[in-house]
C-alpha positions in Angstrom: 70.6 54.9 47.8 71.1 58.6 47.2 67.6 58.8 45.9 66.2 57.4 49.1 68.2 59.8 51.2 67.0 62.8 49.1 63.4 61.6 49.4 63.6 61.1 53.2 65.2 64.6 53.5 62.5 66.2 51.4 59.7 64.5 53.4 61.4 65.4 56.7 61.8 69.1 55.8 58.1 69.2 54.6 56.9 67.8 57.9 59.1 70.3 59.8 57.6 73.2 57.8 54.1 71.9 58.4 54.7 71.5 62.1 56.1 75.0 62.3 53.1 76.5 60.6 50.8 74.5 62.9 52.5 75.7 66.1 52.5 79.3 64.7 48.7 79.0 64.0 48.0 77.6 67.4 50.0 80.4 69.0 47.9 82.9 67.1 44.7 81.2 68.2 45.7 81.3 71.8 46.7 84.9 71.5 43.4 85.8 69.9 41.4 84.0 72.6 43.5 85.8 75.3 42.8 89.2 73.6 39.1 88.5 73.3 38.9 87.5 77.0 40.8 90.6 78.0 38.6 92.8 75.9 35.4 91.3 77.4 36.7 92.0 81.0 37.2 95.7 80.3 
C-alpha cells in the first residue's frame, strides 16, 4: 500500500513539474512573439 502511494506521489510530482515547464515555455514563446511584433512595428 505504501509503495502505491509513493509511486502515485512521484508520478504526480513529475507531471506537475512537466506542466510547469510547459507553461513557462509557452509564456516565453508568447513573449518572444510579442517582442517580434513590437520590433516590426517600429
